[in-house]
LUMDO-111624 format. One record per residue: residue number from 1; residue in three letters; y, x, z of N, C-alpha, C in turn. Coordinates in Angstrom, 2 decimals, always signed. Layout:
<pts>
PT   lotor   drenpa       n_Y       n_X       n_Z      ca_Y      ca_X      ca_Z       c_Y       c_X       c_Z
PT     NUM      ALA         Y         X         Z         Y         X         Z         Y         X         Z
...
</pts>
This chain:
<pts>
PT   lotor   drenpa       n_Y       n_X       n_Z      ca_Y      ca_X      ca_Z       c_Y       c_X       c_Z
PT       1      MET    -41.99    -34.21   -144.96    -40.83    -33.76   -144.19    -40.21    -32.52   -144.78
PT       2      PHE    -41.08    -31.62   -145.20    -40.61    -30.34   -145.84    -39.83    -30.66   -147.10
PT       3      THR    -40.22    -31.68   -147.88    -39.57    -31.99   -149.12    -38.17    -32.51   -148.83
PT       4      ARG    -38.02    -33.30   -147.83    -36.66    -33.85   -147.49    -35.72    -32.71   -147.07
PT       5      SER    -36.20    -31.80   -146.30    -35.31    -30.69   -145.94    -34.93    -29.80   -147.14
PT       6      LEU    -35.84    -29.70   -148.12    -35.63    -28.91   -149.32    -34.57    -29.62   -150.15
PT       7      GLN    -34.68    -30.93   -150.24    -33.71    -31.70   -151.06    -32.32    -31.58   -150.45
PT       8      ARG    -32.24    -31.62   -149.11    -30.92    -31.51   -148.50    -30.35    -30.10   -148.72
PT       9      ALA    -31.16    -29.11   -148.75    -30.63    -27.73   -148.95    -30.16    -27.58   -150.41
PT      10      LEU    -30.88    -28.17   -151.34    -30.42    -28.10   -152.71    -29.13    -28.89   -152.90
PT      11      HIS    -29.02    -30.02   -152.22    -27.81    -30.91   -152.34    -26.58    -30.07   -151.85
PT      12      HIS    -26.80    -29.39   -150.79    -25.68    -28.61   -150.23    -25.29    -27.43   -151.12
PT      13      VAL    -26.32    -26.83   -151.79    -26.02    -25.72   -152.66    -25.27    -26.22   -153.95
PT      14      SER    -25.59    -27.38   -154.46    -25.01    -27.92   -155.67    -23.59    -28.44   -155.42
PT      15      SER    -23.36    -28.81   -154.19    -21.97    -29.37   -153.88    -20.97    -28.26   -153.95
PT      16      PRO    -19.71    -28.52   -154.54    -18.69    -27.48   -154.67    -18.15    -27.00   -153.29
PT      17      SER    -18.13    -27.87   -152.36    -17.60    -27.53   -151.04    -18.55    -26.77   -150.19
PT      18      ALA    -19.73    -26.58   -150.62    -20.74    -25.87   -149.80    -20.45    -24.42   -149.87
PT      19      THR    -20.72    -23.74   -148.75    -20.61    -22.28   -148.69    -21.85    -21.60   -149.20
PT      20      THR    -21.79    -20.29   -149.39    -22.93    -19.54   -149.90    -23.89    -19.16   -148.78
PT      21      VAL    -23.54    -19.43   -147.52    -24.45    -19.07   -146.40    -25.48    -20.27   -146.34
PT      22      PRO    -26.77    -19.89   -146.28    -27.83    -20.98   -146.18    -27.78    -21.56   -144.76
PT      23      PRO    -28.36    -22.67   -144.58    -28.37    -23.26   -143.23    -29.12    -22.40   -142.28
PT      24      ALA    -28.83    -22.67   -141.06    -29.41    -21.83   -139.98    -30.89    -21.98   -139.89
PT      25      PHE    -31.42    -23.18   -140.12    -32.87    -23.32   -139.98    -33.68    -22.71   -141.01
PT      26      LEU    -33.04    -22.30   -142.15    -33.74    -21.56   -143.19    -33.69    -20.05   -143.02
PT      27      LEU    -32.83    -19.60   -142.18    -32.77    -18.14   -141.93    -33.95    -17.72   -141.13
PT      28      PRO    -34.33    -16.48   -141.18    -35.44    -16.00   -140.35    -35.01    -16.00   -138.88
PT      29      PHE    -35.99    -15.74   -137.98    -35.79    -15.78   -136.54    -34.92    -14.63   -136.15
PT      30      ARG    -35.05    -13.43   -136.83    -34.25    -12.30   -136.48    -32.76    -12.52   -136.77
PT      31      ALA    -32.51    -13.31   -137.75    -31.14    -13.55   -138.16    -30.42    -14.40   -137.02
PT      32      HIS    -31.08    -15.23   -136.34    -30.46    -15.99   -135.28    -29.93    -15.03   -134.20
PT      33      LEU    -30.68    -13.90   -134.00    -30.30    -13.01   -132.87    -29.18    -12.09   -133.27
PT      34      THR    -28.99    -11.86   -134.59    -28.00    -10.81   -134.95    -26.75    -11.37   -135.58
PT      35      THR    -26.69    -12.67   -135.72    -25.48    -13.30   -136.30    -24.36    -13.18   -135.37
PT      36      THR    -23.24    -12.69   -135.83    -21.93    -12.54   -135.09    -20.86    -13.08   -135.91
PT      37      THR    -19.80    -13.52   -135.29    -18.65    -14.02   -135.99    -17.50    -13.05   -135.71
PT      38      THR    -16.82    -12.66   -136.78    -15.71    -11.69   -136.65    -14.46    -12.43   -137.21
PT      39      THR    -13.38    -12.17   -136.57    -12.06    -12.77   -137.02    -11.16    -11.59   -137.31
PT      40      THR    -10.52    -11.70   -138.43     -9.54    -10.70   -138.88     -8.16    -11.27   -138.84
PT      41      THR     -7.19    -10.48   -138.38     -5.86    -10.95   -138.35     -5.03    -10.11   -139.27
PT      42      THR     -4.21    -10.79   -140.06     -3.37    -10.07   -141.02     -2.16     -9.40   -140.37
PT      43      ASP     -1.70    -10.01   -139.30     -0.44     -9.43   -138.66     -0.86     -8.99   -137.27
PT      44      PRO     -1.20     -7.74   -137.14     -1.57     -7.32   -135.82     -0.40     -7.29   -134.87
PT      45      ALA     -0.66     -7.63   -133.65     +0.49     -7.68   -132.72     +0.94     -6.28   -132.39
PT      46      PRO     +2.24     -5.98   -132.30     +2.72     -4.68   -131.96     +2.33     -4.31   -130.55
PT      47      PRO     +2.14     -3.05   -130.31     +1.78     -2.64   -128.95     +2.88     -3.04   -127.95
PT      48      SER     +2.46     -3.37   -126.79     +3.40     -3.83   -125.78     +4.37     -2.74   -125.42
PT      49      ALA     +5.47     -3.19   -124.97     +6.53     -2.24   -124.61     +6.16     -1.40   -123.42
PT      50      ALA     +5.16     -1.79   -122.68     +4.80     -1.04   -121.47     +4.20     +0.30   -121.82
PT      51      TYR     +3.70     +0.50   -123.14     +3.07     +1.79   -123.50     +3.91     +2.68   -124.28
PT      52      ASN     +5.10     +2.26   -124.70     +5.88     +3.16   -125.52     +7.25     +3.39   -124.88
PT      53      HIS     +7.42     +3.18   -123.55     +8.67     +3.50   -122.94     +8.53     +4.77   -122.17
PT      54      GLN     +9.64     +5.40   -122.00     +9.68     +6.73   -121.21     +9.59     +6.44   -119.72
PT      55      PRO     +8.96     +7.37   -119.01     +8.88     +7.15   -117.51    +10.23     +7.19   -116.92
PT      56      GLN    +10.50     +6.29   -116.01    +11.80     +6.23   -115.31    +11.81     +7.19   -114.13
PT      57      LYS    +12.91     +7.66   -113.83    +13.13     +8.55   -112.67    +13.42     +7.72   -111.42
PT      58      HIS    +12.59     +7.95   -110.42    +12.76     +7.17   -109.18    +13.76     +7.89   -108.23
PT      59      THR    +14.78     +7.15   -107.85    +15.76     +7.72   -106.95    +15.28     +7.52   -105.53
PT      60      PRO    +15.39     +8.58   -104.63    +14.93     +8.38   -103.27    +15.84     +7.40   -102.56
PT      61      THR    +15.21     +6.61   -101.78    +15.96     +5.62   -100.96    +15.84     +5.99    -99.46
PT      62      TYR    +16.91     +5.99    -98.84    +17.02     +6.35    -97.44    +17.16     +5.10    -96.55
PT      63      VAL    +16.28     +5.05    -95.62    +16.27     +3.88    -94.70    +16.95     +4.24    -93.42
PT      64      THR    +17.95     +3.55    -93.07    +18.67     +3.79    -91.82    +17.86     +3.32    -90.68
PT      65      PRO    +17.72     +4.13    -89.64    +16.91     +3.68    -88.49    +17.53     +2.50    -87.79
PT      66      SER    +16.70     +1.57    -87.38    +17.23     +0.44    -86.70    +17.58     +0.72    -85.27
PT      67      PRO    +18.58     +0.12    -84.68    +18.94     +0.43    -83.34    +17.87     +0.06    -82.36
PT      68      PRO    +17.70     +0.82    -81.26    +16.61     +0.45    -80.32    +16.86     -0.90    -79.66
PT      69      PRO    +15.80     -1.57    -79.33    +15.94     -2.89    -78.70    +16.67     -2.80    -77.29
PT      70      PRO    +17.38     -3.78    -76.95    +18.07     -3.68    -75.60    +17.08     -3.65    -74.53
PT      71      PRO    +17.35     -2.97    -73.41    +16.42     -2.86    -72.33    +16.24     -4.20    -71.65
PT      72      SER    +15.00     -4.48    -71.24    +14.70     -5.68    -70.56    +15.36     -5.77    -69.23
PT      73      PRO    +15.89     -6.90    -68.85    +16.56     -6.97    -67.56    +15.63     -6.77    -66.40
PT      74      GLN    +16.02     -5.90    -65.50    +15.21     -5.61    -64.36    +15.36     -6.70    -63.31
PT      75      ARG    +14.29     -6.80    -62.48    +14.34     -7.72    -61.41    +15.37     -7.34    -60.34
PT      76      GLN    +16.08     -8.30    -59.91    +17.05     -8.01    -58.89    +16.39     -7.91    -57.50
PT      77      ARG    +16.56     -6.71    -56.96    +15.93     -6.50    -55.63    +16.94     -6.84    -54.59
PT      78      HIS    +16.42     -7.14    -53.43    +17.26     -7.45    -52.28    +18.02     -6.18    -51.85
PT      79      PRO    +19.29     -6.31    -51.67    +20.05     -5.08    -51.23    +19.58     -4.55    -49.90
PT      80      GLN    +19.31     -3.29    -49.91    +18.91     -2.61    -48.71    +20.06     -2.37    -47.73
PT      81      LEU    +19.76     -2.49    -46.47    +20.79     -2.34    -45.53    +21.10     -0.79    -45.39
PT      82      PRO    +22.37     -0.51    -45.22    +22.71     +0.93    -45.13    +22.18     +1.56    -43.84
PT      83      ARG    +21.57     +2.70    -43.95    +21.07     +3.43    -42.76    +22.14     +4.26    -42.19
PT      84      SER    +22.00     +4.45    -40.92    +22.98     +5.29    -40.23    +22.66     +6.79    -40.65
PT      85      PRO    +23.71     +7.47    -41.08    +23.50     +8.87    -41.58    +23.11     +9.74    -40.41
PT      86      LEU    +22.15    +10.67    -40.77    +21.70    +11.65    -39.75    +22.77    +12.70    -39.61
PT      87      PRO    +22.88    +13.20    -38.31    +23.86    +14.28    -38.16    +23.42    +15.57    -38.87
PT      88      PRO    +24.37    +16.32    -39.29    +24.07    +17.55    -40.05    +23.36    +18.57    -39.13
PT      89      PRO    +22.61    +19.48    -39.70    +21.98    +20.50    -38.91    +23.01    +21.32    -38.10
PT      90      THR    +22.63    +21.62    -36.89    +23.54    +22.41    -36.02    +23.55    +23.82    -36.42
PT      91      ASN    +24.69    +24.31    -36.74    +24.81    +25.73    -37.11    +24.82    +26.69    -35.92
PT      92      PRO    +24.31    +27.88    -36.11    +24.33    +28.79    -34.94    +25.68    +29.00    -34.28
PT      93      PRO    +26.82    +28.97    -34.98    +28.10    +29.07    -34.23    +28.37    +27.90    -33.26
PT      94      ASN    +27.69    +26.73    -33.41    +27.94    +25.62    -32.55    +26.96    +25.59    -31.34
PT      95      LEU    +26.24    +26.69    -31.09    +25.35    +26.72    -29.98    +26.10    +26.75    -28.63
PT      96      HIS    +27.39    +27.01    -28.68    +28.14    +27.01    -27.42    +28.31    +25.60    -26.87
PT      97      LEU    +27.95    +24.60    -27.67    +28.06    +23.21    -27.18    +26.78    +22.76    -26.49
PT      98      LEU    +25.76    +23.60    -26.47    +24.51    +23.18    -25.81    +24.73    +22.95    -24.32
PT      99      PRO    +25.56    +23.77    -23.55    +25.80    +23.47    -22.19    +26.36    +22.04    -21.96
PT     100      LEU    +27.14    +21.52    -22.90    +27.62    +20.14    -22.73    +26.56    +19.14    -22.90
PT     101      LEU    +25.57    +19.44    -23.82    +24.43    +18.52    -24.00    +23.50    +18.58    -22.80
PT     102      ALA    +23.35    +19.81    -22.24    +22.46    +19.94    -21.11    +23.06    +19.26    -19.84
PT     103      ALA    +24.34    +19.16    -19.78    +25.01    +18.59    -18.58    +25.17    +17.10    -18.63
PT     104      GLN    +24.60    +16.46    -19.64    +24.73    +14.99    -19.77    +23.33    +14.34    -19.89
PT     105      PRO    +22.60    +14.23    -18.80    +21.33    +13.51    -18.85    +21.58    +12.01    -18.83
PT     106      PRO    +20.57    +11.18    -19.19    +19.26    +11.57    -19.67    +19.24    +11.94    -21.15
PT     107      HIS    +18.21    +12.75    -21.46    +18.08    +13.27    -22.88    +16.94    +12.55    -23.61
PT     108      TYR    +17.03    +12.61    -24.86    +15.95    +12.09    -25.70    +15.54    +13.19    -26.69
PT     109      ILE    +14.35    +13.06    -27.28    +13.84    +14.03    -28.16    +13.01    +13.38    -29.22
PT     110      VAL    +13.02    +13.93    -30.46    +12.18    +13.44    -31.56    +11.12    +14.50    -31.78
PT     111      LEU     +9.89    +14.17    -31.32     +8.76    +15.07    -31.41     +7.95    +14.79    -32.66
PT     112      HIS     +7.26    +15.84    -33.15     +6.36    +15.75    -34.27     +4.95    +16.21    -33.87
PT     113      ILE     +4.01    +15.35    -33.94     +2.57    +15.65    -33.60     +1.69    +15.26    -34.77
PT     114      HIS     +1.18    +16.26    -35.44     +0.33    +15.98    -36.60     +1.05    +15.12    -37.64
PT     115      ALA     +2.27    +15.55    -38.07     +3.06    +14.90    -39.11     +3.52    +13.51    -38.72
PT     116      ARG     +3.53    +13.16    -37.49     +4.01    +11.89    -36.96     +5.17    +12.13    -36.02
PT     117      SER     +6.21    +11.35    -36.23     +7.37    +11.49    -35.37     +7.43    +10.47    -34.22
PT     118      TYR     +7.87    +10.89    -33.06     +7.95     +9.99    -31.90     +9.25    +10.22    -31.20
PT     119      LEU     +9.96     +9.14    -30.91    +11.24     +9.16    -30.17    +10.89     +8.97    -28.68
PT     120      LEU    +11.07     +9.94    -27.83    +10.62     +9.90    -26.47    +11.77    +10.30    -25.56
PT     121      THR    +11.63     +9.94    -24.31    +12.53    +10.36    -23.22    +11.64    +10.63    -21.99
PT     122      LEU    +12.28    +11.07    -20.89    +11.57    +11.41    -19.67    +10.85    +10.15    -19.12
PT     123      GLY     +9.58    +10.27    -18.81     +8.83     +9.15    -18.21     +8.14     +8.25    -19.17
PT     124      ASP     +8.26     +8.45    -20.50     +7.56     +7.69    -21.47     +6.14     +7.96    -21.52
PT     125      THR     +5.34     +6.93    -21.92     +3.95     +7.05    -22.12     +3.64     +6.96    -23.65
PT     126      LEU     +2.90     +7.96    -24.12     +2.63     +8.05    -25.54     +1.07     +7.97    -25.79
PT     127      ARG     +0.70     +7.00    -26.56     -0.77     +6.86    -26.95     -0.93     +7.41    -28.35
PT     128      LEU     -1.58     +8.57    -28.41     -1.78     +9.20    -29.67     -2.84     +8.46    -30.52
PT     129      PRO     -2.74     +8.42    -31.82     -3.71     +7.72    -32.68     -4.94     +8.48    -32.87
PT     130      PHE     -5.27     +9.46    -32.07     -6.51    +10.28    -32.23     -6.90    +10.75    -30.87
PT     131      HIS     -8.05    +11.35    -30.84     -8.58    +11.88    -29.54     -8.52    +13.42    -29.55
PT     132      MET     -8.09    +13.98    -28.43     -8.06    +15.49    -28.28     -9.19    +15.87    -27.34
PT     133      PRO    -10.33    +16.24    -27.92    -11.48    +16.56    -27.06    -11.27    +17.83    -26.19
PT     134      SER    -10.37    +18.72    -26.59    -10.15    +19.91    -25.83     -9.12    +19.70    -24.71
PT     135      ALA     -8.60    +18.50    -24.53     -7.62    +18.24    -23.52     -8.05    +17.09    -22.67
PT     136      PRO     -8.87    +17.33    -21.58     -9.29    +16.27    -20.68     -8.15    +15.80    -19.86
PT     137      PRO     -8.33    +14.63    -19.16     -7.28    +14.14    -18.26     -6.85    +15.17    -17.24
PT     138      GLY     -5.52    +15.33    -17.00     -5.01    +16.25    -16.09     -4.49    +17.49    -16.76
PT     139      THR     -4.70    +17.67    -18.07     -4.21    +18.85    -18.76     -2.71    +18.70    -19.04
PT     140      ILE     -2.00    +19.83    -18.78     -0.54    +19.83    -19.04     -0.27    +20.50    -20.35
PT     141      LEU     +0.47    +19.89    -21.26     +0.74    +20.36    -22.59     +2.23    +20.60    -22.72
PT     142      ARG     +2.61    +21.64    -23.53     +3.96    +21.86    -23.90     +4.11    +21.52    -25.36
PT     143      LEU     +5.02    +20.61    -25.60     +5.24    +20.14    -26.98     +6.46    +20.91    -27.50
PT     144      ASN     +6.24    +21.70    -28.53     +7.28    +22.63    -29.02     +7.72    +22.31    -30.44
PT     145      ARG     +7.36    +21.21    -31.01     +7.74    +20.87    -32.39     +8.63    +19.61    -32.33
PT     146      ALA     +9.93    +19.88    -32.46    +10.97    +18.76    -32.42    +11.96    +18.97    -33.52
PT     147      THR    +12.58    +17.88    -33.93    +13.60    +17.92    -34.98    +14.94    +17.50    -34.42
PT     148      MET    +14.99    +16.91    -33.24    +16.27    +16.44    -32.68    +16.28    +16.33    -31.20
PT     149      LEU    +17.40    +16.81    -30.58    +17.69    +16.60    -29.18    +18.97    +15.89    -29.02
PT     150      GLY    +19.13    +15.08    -28.05    +20.35    +14.36    -27.88    +20.52    +13.68    -26.55
PT     151      SER    +21.70    +13.24    -26.35    +22.08    +12.43    -25.18    +23.01    +11.32    -25.65
PT     152      ARG    +23.78    +10.84    -24.72    +24.65     +9.68    -25.13    +25.73    +10.06    -26.06
PT     153      ASP    +26.35    +11.24    -25.94    +27.50    +11.65    -26.70    +27.21    +12.84    -27.64
PT     154      TYR    +26.13    +13.54    -27.48    +25.88    +14.74    -28.23    +24.50    +14.71    -28.88
PT     155      THR    +24.36    +15.36    -30.02    +23.10    +15.46    -30.76    +22.94    +16.84    -31.34
PT     156      TYR    +21.75    +17.36    -31.11    +21.41    +18.69    -31.61    +20.25    +18.53    -32.60
PT     157      ARG    +20.49    +18.84    -33.87    +19.54    +18.66    -34.89    +19.12    +19.96    -35.51
PT     158      GLY    +17.81    +20.18    -35.66    +17.30    +21.44    -36.22    +17.30    +21.46    -37.73
PT     159      ASP    +16.97    +22.56    -38.26    +17.00    +22.81    -39.76    +15.75    +23.53    -40.20
PT     160      PRO    +14.59    +22.89    -40.37    +14.36    +21.49    -40.00    +13.90    +21.32    -38.56
PT     161      TRP    +13.46    +22.40    -37.87    +12.97    +22.31    -36.56    +13.94    +22.91    -35.54
PT     162      VAL    +13.95    +22.37    -34.37    +14.81    +22.93    -33.33    +14.07    +24.12    -32.73
PT     163      ASP    +14.85    +25.16    -32.47    +14.29    +26.39    -31.86    +13.57    +26.02    -30.57
PT     164      GLU    +12.28    +26.38    -30.49    +11.52    +25.96    -29.29    +12.00    +26.69    -28.02
PT     165      THR    +12.81    +27.71    -28.13    +13.34    +28.32    -26.94    +14.56    +27.58    -26.43
PT     166      ARG    +15.08    +26.52    -27.07    +16.25    +25.79    -26.66    +15.96    +24.54    -25.90
PT     167      PHE    +14.65    +24.18    -25.73    +14.28    +23.01    -24.99    +12.91    +23.24    -24.34
PT     168      LEU    +12.62    +22.41    -23.38    +11.35    +22.47    -22.73    +10.83    +21.02    -22.52
PT     169      CYS     +9.73    +20.70    -23.13     +9.15    +19.38    -23.04     +7.69    +19.51    -22.64
PT     170      ARG     +7.38    +18.95    -21.55     +5.99    +18.99    -21.00     +5.39    +17.59    -20.93
PT     171      ALA     +4.12    +17.49    -21.20     +3.39    +16.23    -21.11     +2.09    +16.47    -20.45
PT     172      VAL     +1.59    +15.46    -19.71     +0.31    +15.53    -19.03     -0.62    +14.45    -19.59
PT     173      VAL     -1.87    +14.81    -19.78     -2.89    +13.82    -20.25     -3.31    +12.97    -19.09
PT     174      VAL     -2.97    +11.68    -19.21     -3.26    +10.78    -18.09     -4.57    +10.00    -18.33
PT     175      ALA     -5.05     +9.81    -19.47     -6.20     +9.02    -19.71     -6.73     +9.23    -21.11
PT     176      VAL     -7.93     +8.76    -21.28     -8.53     +8.71    -22.64     -9.07     +7.30    -22.83
PT     177      GLU     -8.40     +6.53    -23.65     -8.78     +5.14    -23.85     -9.68     +4.97    -25.07
PT     178      GLY    -10.42     +3.90    -25.09    -11.37     +3.60    -26.18    -11.26     +2.11    -26.54
PT     179      GLU    -11.36     +1.89    -27.82    -11.30     +0.55    -28.31    -12.63     -0.17    -28.21
PT     180      PRO    -12.70     -1.48    -28.31    -13.99     -2.17    -28.22    -14.93     -1.67    -29.27
PT     181      LEU    -16.20     -1.74    -28.94    -17.31     -1.32    -29.82    -17.30     -2.24    -31.08
PT     182      ARG    -17.30     -1.61    -32.24    -17.40     -2.34    -33.49    -18.74     -2.10    -34.11
PT     183      GLN    -19.36     -3.12    -34.67    -20.62     -3.03    -35.37    -20.48     -3.53    -36.77
PT     184      VAL    -20.89     -2.69    -37.75    -20.85     -3.03    -39.13    -22.28     -3.16    -39.63
PT     185      VAL    -22.60     -4.34    -40.16    -23.96     -4.60    -40.68    -23.94     -4.26    -42.20
PT     186      LYS    -24.81     -3.38    -42.60    -24.88     -3.02    -44.00    -26.26     -3.40    -44.57
PT     187      THR    -26.27     -4.07    -45.70    -27.51     -4.51    -46.36    -27.44     -4.07    -47.82
PT     188      VAL    -28.64     -4.07    -48.43    -28.85     -3.71    -49.78    -29.50     -4.90    -50.45
PT     189      ARG    -29.05     -5.18    -51.69    -29.60     -6.36    -52.48    -31.06     -6.13    -52.76
PT     190      ARG    -31.87     -7.19    -52.54    -33.29     -7.20    -52.78    -34.01     -6.16    -51.89
PT     191      ASN    -33.47     -6.03    -50.69    -34.09     -5.09    -49.73    -33.92     -5.72    -48.36
PT     192      ARG    -35.00     -5.75    -47.61    -34.97     -6.34    -46.24    -34.45     -5.45    -45.16
PT     193      ARG    -34.19     -4.20    -45.53    -33.73     -3.30    -44.51    -32.26     -3.55    -44.19
PT     194      VAL    -31.98     -3.53    -42.88    -30.64     -3.82    -42.40    -30.23     -2.64    -41.49
PT     195      ARG    -29.02     -2.08    -41.86    -28.52     -0.94    -41.05    -27.27     -1.42    -40.29
PT     196      ILE    -27.17     -0.96    -39.08    -26.08     -1.32    -38.19    -25.33     -0.05    -37.85
PT     197      LYS    -24.04     +0.05    -38.24    -23.18     +1.20    -37.94    -22.31     +0.83    -36.73
PT     198      LYS    -22.31     +1.65    -35.74    -21.49     +1.45    -34.57    -20.34     +2.46    -34.53
PT     199      ASN    -19.17     +1.94    -34.20    -17.96     +2.74    -34.17    -17.10     +2.41    -32.97
PT     200      LYS    -16.71     +3.43    -32.23    -15.85     +3.17    -31.08    -14.88     +4.39    -31.01
PT     201      MET    -13.64     +4.17    -31.42    -12.65     +5.23    -31.47    -12.04     +5.43    -30.08
PT     202      GLN    -11.62     +6.67    -29.81    -11.02     +7.04    -28.57     -9.61     +7.57    -28.85
PT     203      PHE     -8.69     +7.40    -27.89     -7.32     +7.80    -27.98     -6.86     +8.51    -26.74
PT     204      THR     -6.03     +9.57    -26.95     -5.52    +10.29    -25.82     -4.14     +9.76    -25.45
PT     205      VAL     -3.94     +9.60    -24.15     -2.70     +9.01    -23.67     -1.92    +10.09    -22.93
PT     206      LEU     -0.69    +10.30    -23.32     +0.20    +11.34    -22.75     +1.32    +10.61    -21.96
PT     207      ARG     +1.90    +11.39    -21.00     +3.09    +11.01    -20.29     +4.06    +12.15    -20.22
PT     208      ILE     +5.29    +11.90    -20.59     +6.28    +12.95    -20.64     +6.74    +13.16    -19.18
PT     209      THR     +6.50    +14.39    -18.69     +6.85    +14.70    -17.29     +8.02    +15.66    -17.16
PT     210      GLY     +8.42    +16.26    -18.24     +9.51    +17.15    -18.14    +10.24    +17.32    -19.52
PT     211      LEU    +11.59    +17.21    -19.49    +12.46    +17.32    -20.61    +13.75    +17.96    -20.29
PT     212      GLU    +13.92    +19.19    -20.67    +15.07    +19.93    -20.33    +15.70    +20.60    -21.55
PT     213      VAL    +17.02    +20.75    -21.55    +17.74    +21.47    -22.65    +18.11    +22.86    -22.05
PT     214      LEU    +17.78    +23.89    -22.74    +17.95    +25.19    -22.24    +19.00    +25.94    -23.11
PT     215      PRO    +20.22    +25.99    -22.66    +21.26    +26.70    -23.43    +20.93    +28.19    -23.57
PT     216      GLU    +20.36    +28.77    -22.56    +19.95    +30.22    -22.61    +18.42    +30.24    -22.58
PT     217      GLY    +17.81    +29.89    -23.68    +16.39    +29.74    -23.69    +15.60    +31.01    -23.67
PT     218      MET    +16.17    +32.09    -24.16    +15.46    +33.35    -24.19    +15.14    +33.84    -22.79
PT     219      LYS    +16.07    +33.68    -21.81    +15.78    +34.15    -20.49    +14.71    +33.34    -19.86
PT     220      VAL    +14.76    +32.02    -20.05    +13.71    +31.15    -19.49    +12.39    +31.54    -20.05
PT     221      GLN    +12.31    +31.81    -21.36    +11.05    +32.16    -21.95    +10.51    +33.48    -21.39
PT     222      GLU    +11.41    +34.43    -21.16    +10.96    +35.71    -20.58    +10.40    +35.45    -19.15
PT     223      GLU    +11.01    +34.52    -18.36    +10.57    +34.26    -17.01     +9.17    +33.58    -17.09
PT     224      GLU     +8.94    +32.68    -18.08     +7.65    +32.05    -18.24     +6.58    +33.07    -18.58
PT     225      VAL     +6.91    +34.05    -19.43     +5.91    +35.06    -19.83     +5.60    +35.88    -18.60
PT     226      GLY     +6.63    +36.16    -17.84     +6.30    +36.99    -16.55     +5.41    +36.20    -15.60
PT     227      GLU     +5.65    +34.85    -15.45     +4.75    +34.10    -14.60     +3.37    +34.03    -15.08
PT     228      GLU     +3.19    +33.97    -16.41     +1.83    +34.00    -16.97     +1.07    +35.32    -16.66
PT     229      LEU     +1.85    +36.41    -16.81     +1.24    +37.76    -16.51     +0.90    +37.79    -15.04
PT     230      GLU     +1.75    +37.27    -14.15     +1.38    +37.26    -12.69     +0.13    +36.44    -12.43
PT     231      GLU     +0.04    +35.28    -13.08     -1.16    +34.49    -12.84     -2.43    +35.20    -13.35
PT     232      ARG     -2.30    +35.88    -14.43     -3.45    +36.65    -14.93     -3.87    +37.75    -13.96
PT     233      ASP     -2.86    +38.40    -13.41     -3.15    +39.51    -12.51     -3.84    +38.90    -11.25
PT     234      VAL     -3.35    +37.77    -10.77     -3.97    +37.20     -9.60     -5.39    +36.87     -9.93
PT     235      GLY     -5.63    +36.31    -11.11     -7.05    +35.93    -11.47     -7.95    +37.15    -11.57
PT     236      ASN     -7.36    +38.28    -12.05     -8.24    +39.49    -12.11     -8.55    +40.03    -10.72
PT     237      GLU     -7.54    +39.98     -9.80     -7.85    +40.38     -8.42     -8.89    +39.55     -7.76
PT     238      ALA     -8.83    +38.24     -7.99     -9.82    +37.39     -7.40    -11.25    +37.67     -7.91
PT     239      ARG    -11.27    +38.02     -9.16    -12.60    +38.37     -9.76    -13.07    +39.64     -9.21
PT     240      GLY    -12.16    +40.65     -8.98    -12.62    +41.92     -8.47    -13.06    +41.83     -7.03
</pts>
């Protein structure tokens, strides 16, 4: 077998078309690892135009702001009914009209009790949404916080409150009502303990027993102060 391969190598060497490079199987093992093929070009390509051009100057571009989007259409609400306008606050020069208001009963008053307004007249019963523990049944109270006094043809409005010396409103505590007992059962998850909370609210009931318009309120106030002093004196005499 070695002789055949040698004959073939000699045949290739003697042939005119054979190259001077021996066959690969005759080369040493190191030659197989280092053989590389190189190609030479006679006409090298010119460098691309991207490397030999001058840098261009960038002109700033201005972007016009886009117009804002149109507002979304709002839901159409039902038109509210016009409210009756409140009378303007009564100026001090118009106090001379108070005798006309006082001479036209019956009167009404808009009272404020703990930031709640109540429209009342003589003989009305008012159930307060809370309990007054310091006012048992039979207690007489004077309500001095009002925003409006009026009759059929006249209205006296404060700014914001009506002077307490211009009217006299008295109420008597007639009863203390209570709602039915309510029980709330409270439980905790994965716990057999059951708690029962009991709640029973109480409410104070008032009745308007006196409502007067005082055109000359200062004199009446002085008379009331004098009556209080006389009552105190009588009490001190009784104790002595």
